[in-house]
N, C-alpha and C positions, 0 to 999 in steps of 0.2 A: 542465419541465426536469428532466433526470437528470444527477447528477454521479456519475461512475464513479471510484473510487479503488482501483486494483488494486496487487497487490504480493505478495511471498511471505508477509510478516507472520510471520517466524519468528525471534524472536516478535514480536507486536504490542507496540510501546513508546510511550513518552510522546511521542516525536517524531511518530510516526504520528497519534497522538490529538490533538496541537495542530494539525498540518496540517488534520485533518479538521475540527476545531472551527472554525478560523479561516476555512476555505473555506465551510463551511456557514453560518456567520455573515454572511458578505460576500455570498454568492449565493442564499440561501434557496430551495434547490431543491425541487421537489415530491417528488423521491427522491434520497437519497444512498446509493449503493451501494458496499459493500466487496467486492471481488472478488479472493479468493486465487487465485494463479496455480498451475496444475498444475505447469508447468514454463516458465520464461521462456526464449525462444530466445537472449537475449543475455547470459544467465548460465550459467556453467560447472557450477554445482553445484545440486543438489536441495535441498529443504527438509530439515532435520533432524527437526523435528516432523512427525508424521503429519498427514494432512489433517484428521482428526477433531480432533486437538489444536490445530491452527490455527483451526479453526472455533470450538472452545470459547473460545480466547482473543479472538477477534473478537466473540463473543456477549457475554463479559464487558465487553470495551471499549465496545461499543454501549450496554450497560445503563449504564455510568458516563457516556457522553456525552448519552444521552436522546434520540438520533436515530440513524438509519441502518438499513440492513438489509444482510445478507449474501446474495450470490448464489453459488451453487455451479456455475454454468454451465461455468466453465472446468476445475473439478476433475471434473465428470461427463464432459466431452469427452475428457480425458486427453491425452496427448501435449503438443506445443508449445502455449503460450498465446498467441495473436496477438491484439492489441487490435482489429484489423480485424474478425475474426470476432465478437468480443464486441460491438463497437458495432454491427455489422450486425444482430446478434440483438436488442439493446436497442432499436433503432430501429423495430423493429416495433410497440412500444408507445408510444414518444414519440421523435421524430425530433430533439429539442433536447437534445443530448448534449454534456457537458463532461467532458474526461478530465484528472484531476489527475496531473502528473508533476513530478519534480524536475528541477533544471538539468542534472544529470548525464545523465538520460534525453533531455532536450531536445537536449543535444550530440550524441546518437547517433540521433536521429530519421531521419536519412538512411538508416540500416541497418533501419528498421522494415518489416515486411511489409506491402506495398501502401500506403506511406505517402502517395502522392499521392491516392489514393482515399479514404484515412482522413482527410486534411485536408478533404476535401469533405463528410464525414459527421459530423465532430465539431469542436469547439474545444478546443485544450489550455489547461489552466490550469498555467503553469509556476511552481511554488513556488520562490522564490528564497531560499536560506537562507544565501547567502555573505554576507561582510562587505562586499564591492563589490557593490552592487546593480546588476544588468545588466538592460536592456530586451531582450525577445525579440520576434522577427519572426514573423508569422502565428500568434500565440497571445496569450493574456491572461497578462501578467506579474504575478504575486502575490507580494509580499514578506512574510516573516514573520520573528520574531526567529530568530537562530541557535540551534539547540540540538544540540550535538555528541553524539548518542546513536546508536549503530549496533547492529543486531541481532547482528553478528558480534562485537562487543565484549561485549555482554550474554551471548551463548552461551559466550564464553570465560571471563568472570567467573564465571557459574553453574557451569561445569565445574570451576573452581578453588576453588569454595566461597566466593567473595568476594561482598560486598553489591551488590544492584542496586537498593537503596531509592531510590525516586523516578525510576528509569529504567523501571520497569514500574508499573502501578497495583497497589495491594495485592492485589486479587482476582486479577490475572493472576500476580503473584509467587507468591502461595500456591498457585494451581493448578499452576504450573510446578515449584515445588519438591515439592509433594505427589506429583505424577506423576513426578518425577525425569526430566524430558524432555530436559534438555541435560547431565546428569551424565556420560555416556559420551564426549561431545566434549571433548577436552582443548584444542584449538586448531583454527584454520580454515586 
């Protein structure tokens, strides 16, 4: 079994790591793959951090988790990052694929590229972080405690020189501050 956890990860924060840890502990996959997106077709903005910086943050996060691997498949392809293409690629090595998404993405699944075919190729794990726990159809509903941390807020706080202690791991915060990754961005 492969679990695919994709996203911009700009930056990789404690919320991402809690999701990964909880899903990994519950499902115990053979492979847990973090897949940084080159560009999500449903997001209007590109990552602020470079691909190399996002990969470094993922490497630091995985070291802290003690499991997982990073795939650069979508970064190497460039252009739009379609989950359909990624799952098709991964299915060549293991057809038992689960894709981690949030309820916000679940609500947009009807807009996803080749979604009907994608439903046949993988199972979605819908991480439900809302106070009102909701069941989902045609997917595995997975509830975790609500953690209100967003990459946008972290970038804004870093740009303003505010603290992000416990929002990022120490290693990731140290790296982000040393490289001054988000200092130029004043707001989103």
